[in-house]
C-alpha positions as a printed Julia matrix, in Angstrom:
107×3 Matrix{Float64}:
  78.69  104.88  119.86
  78.41  105.88  123.3
  77.55  102.41  124.56
  80.66  101.04  122.91
  82.75  103.48  123.92
  81.34  102.92  127.74
  82.5    99.17  127.58
  85.84   99.88  126.14
  86.09  102.09  129.16
  84.85   98.85  131.48
  87.74   96.98  129.67
  90.06   99.35  131.02
  88.93   99.21  134.38
  89.07   95.74  134.47
  92.38   95.3   133.23
  91.89   93.96  129.88
  93.03   96.89  128.04
  95.78   99.34  128.87
  94.59  102.39  126.21
  91.9   102.74  124.12
  91.93  104.21  120.36
  90.23  105.04  117.66
  90.57  105.05  114.16
  89.83  107.31  111.18
  87.9   109.63  113.67
  87.38  113.36  112.46
  87.52  116.02  115.07
  83.64  116.08  115.36
  83.58  112.24  116.56
  86.69  113.01  118.72
  84.6   115.82  120.57
  81.71  113.62  121.14
  83.79  111.23  122.63
  85.68  113.47  124.9
  82.14  115.25  125.95
  81.12  111.84  127.88
  84.39  109.75  128.16
  86.23  109.2   131.6
  88.93  107.58  129.75
  89.95  109.77  126.66
  91.02  108.28  123.56
  94.66  107.58  123.66
  95.37  107.39  119.72
  93.49  107.9   116.75
  94.84  105.95  113.68
  94.36  107.77  110.59
  95.6   107.92  107.25
  98.08  110.42  106.73
 101.1   111.22  104.19
 102.41  114.04  102.21
  99.34  114.43   99.94
  96.7   114.38  102.86
  98.48  116.06  105.79
  95.02  116.33  107.74
  96.45  119.25  109.73
  93.06  120.35  111.27
  92.75  117.08  112.86
  96.72  116.79  113.73
  96.0   120.23  115.53
  93.17  118.9   117.74
  94.24  116.04  118.74
  97.58  117.44  119.96
  95.55  120.42  121.49
  93.71  117.37  123.59
  96.64  115.07  123.76
  95.34  112.48  121.64
  98.37  110.58  119.72
  97.82  110.15  115.76
  99.19  106.87  114.7
  99.43  107.82  110.69
  98.69  104.31  108.67
  99.56  103.91  104.9
 102.07  106.98  104.48
 104.15  105.81  101.97
 103.02  105.62   98.1
  99.57  105.95   98.93
  97.06  108.08   96.82
  98.52  107.63   93.56
 101.91  108.62   94.63
 104.6   106.48   93.42
 106.59  105.02   96.27
 110.02  106.25   94.69
 108.75  109.9    95.15
 107.67  109.41   98.7
 110.77  107.75   99.58
 112.87  110.12   98.26
 110.99  112.56  100.36
 111.46  110.67  103.4
 115.22  110.32  102.83
 115.5   114.13  102.04
 113.71  114.62  105.36
 115.64  112.49  107.54
 119.18  114.39  106.05
 117.13  117.65  106.98
 115.81  116.57  110.43
 112.25  117.23  109.77
 109.0   115.25  109.0
 108.11  114.67  105.15
 104.61  116.45  105.79
 105.76  119.45  107.33
 107.2   121.35  104.27
 107.32  119.49  101.29
 107.96  122.53   99.06
 111.46  123.16  100.96
 112.13  118.81  100.97
 111.68  118.96   96.96
 114.27  121.68   96.56
């Protein structure tokens, strides 16, 4: 992993990439990279939605200044699309994110 990360950092130094990101990295792998990286990851793309909030990883990334990009946030893991759409519409009316407090959104 270290060699790959160093190659990606070289791409940044050469102007071939603006930012470097990772996908599906848990806190342990992010910690490993941060230990030796001269350019930290800008983003971690992970599956995150109402049924899987990944709060520990989200907090870790927030502390380290790594943005989190959620993929497959609607209709994932067997959740019907209408249910997540309803939560999203309700969340927008409450001006909050659907995964912050699902109990309040379902009232």
